[in-house]
N, C-alpha and C positions, 0 to 999 in steps of 0.2 A: 870914757864911763866917769861920771862924776862918783862922790863919796858916797853918797845915798845909794846909787844903782850899784856902786860895788858891795856896800853891805847887804842889799837884797840878795845880789847874786852868790855872796858868800853863803847866805843863809839858806838858798834853794840848794847849794851843791850839798850843804852839810845835811839837810833833809833828806835829800835824795839817797846820799850814801848810808846814813844811817838806817832807812828803811831797806834799801837795797841789800846791804851786806848782812842784816839782820834776817832777811828772808834767805839769803845765799847759806848762810851759816845753818840756819835751823834746818834748811832743808836736808843739809849732810846729815844731821842728827837724826830726822825723822825717816831717813830713806835707810840709814845704817839702823834704825830700832826696827823697820819694818823686815830687814833681812836678817833680825835675829840678835843684834847687838845692843844693849842696854848702856855701855858705857857712856853715852852722851847724855843718858837719862840721869844716871847715878852721879855723874859731876856735874850736874845743873846747867847741861849745855841745851837740853832740848826746850828751848825756851823762843821766844820771841822778844825778850829782853835785850835792847843793843846793847847795854852795858856789859853784860857776859860774854858778847862776840867781840867786840871791837879792839883793834891793836892800834896804839897810839901813832904809831909811824905808818903803818900800811891802810889805816883805814881813815885817818885824818890829816895827818901832816903832808904825805906824798901825794894824794889826790888832789889837796886845796893847794899845796904849792904848785902842781901842774896847771890847776885852773887858773890860777892868778897871772900864770905866765903866759896862757894860753894854749898850753900843749894840750895833747889828749889824756884825758884823764882816765886813769886807771891806780888800782891798787888791790888791797885783800884784807882780810881780817884774821882774828885769833883762831889758829884751826880747831874745829871740833874734832875731840880726840875719840877714836874708834879703833876696835881690835879686827883686823884684818881676817884673824885666825876664827873671829866669832860670827862673822857674817855669812849667809849662804853664797853659793857660788865661787868662794874661793876669791882668787885674783879678781875674776870677773865681777863679783858682788862688791869686792873695794872698789874695783874701777866705777862702777854704778854709783856707789857712794859719792865718789869724787866728783864727779861729772853732774850729778845732782845741783851742786852750787852754781857752777857756771851756766848750766842750762837754765837755771831760774833767773838770773841776769839777762840772759838772751830773751827770753819768754817777754819780761818785763819791759825790756828795750822793744819787742815788737809789739806789743800792746800800748805801749805810750807812741810810739811811731805812729800805729792806727789811728789812736784819739786825735792826735796832732794832725793828721790827714783829714778826718772827717770833721774837726774844728775849723777846717778852712785854711791849715796852714799858717797859722798865726805866727808873726815874725818875733825873734827872741826881743826887741823892744817893747813887744808887751808883755805882761807878767804872766799871762796863760802860755804864751808861746815858748817863754824863756824857761819855764817850769818843766814843759813837755820838752823840748828840743835837749835841757838838762838831761832831763829822765833817760831818753834813749840813748844819747851819746855816753853818759857816764856807764851805764849798765852794759852797752856794747863794749865798752874800755875795760870793764871789768870782767865778762866774758872772755873778752880776746887774752888780756893778761893770764888769766887763771888758768888758760886750757894751754899755755906755753909749756910742753913737756919736760920741766926742769923741777927738780924737787927743791922744795916741798910744794910746788904749786900742784892743784888738781889733774891738770893735763899729765903729770908723770905717773899718774896711777894705771892710765891705759898703757903705757909704756911697760909698766911693773906685769901686767896681763899679758903683754905678748914678747917680752925681751926673756932670753936665757938667764940662766942663774948667775952667772957671772956678771952679766949688767946689772942685775937686780942688787946684787952684794954691793956694787959701786954706788947706786942710787941711794941705798941706805945709808952709806957712809956720808953720803954729801947732806941727807936728809937730818941728820942729826945736828947740823949746824943751825937749820931752819932760818928764821927771819934773818940771821946774820950772812947766811949766803945770798937770800933773794936781796938784801941791802947792798951787797957787793956788785950783783949783777946788775941792778938799777943804777949804782954811780958809774960802774963802768962802761956799762953799754947803753945809757938813756938815749943817746939820739938813734941809735940802731933800733931800741925798742919802741922810740915813739914813730920812727918811720914805718916799722910794721904795723904798730897799732893804726896808725892814720890810714894806710892802705886799706888794711883788715876793714876798717870802719866803713871805708868808702865802699869796698866789695859788698859788705851786708846792707849798708843804705840802699846801694842800688837794686840788690834783691827785694828789700821791702819796697821801694818805690815801684818796681816791677809788678810785684803783689797788690799794690794798692793802685796801679795803672797811673802813676804821675808822669 
């Protein structure tokens, strides 16, 4: 890839990340608000303004670095605050708030994959193909990474709903470290996470291909 192509690719990845993670985090806030908790609204996070949601490491540095080295792209954003005690449905309501973000990425991946198919499967060497392929792969990466059931990732909220109290206590202790804990996990288990995400992406792309009869 020449310099011009690399600049275009970086620009595409950045735009996809901005749009995808903004929708991801906004959906957390909107679902929490729908379930009775206005914490996100009071703190200015019930918005589609990407600046309010982005985390410098998880939203920009990590996914861009992965993209540049040709690894599966994954990442996250600054968590939207919500009060689990104020949402309807107790732990299941909190789980619904959490899973809304990754599911948004999954839906974006499915839609952009479908558009790519309907457009005639343009290759990455064409601008339209590069945009669509980047969109569905990045969003699948975000979906898969964020449903890993490790605090403070979104998937851990489903475990909160199912686990006994002593497990929840341990998870809350881990969650206090937030981004530091995620950063450590990424550094220590980067290759394993990459293999897991690559395998999971292949699985979902196979399902998408079957739906669109490729």
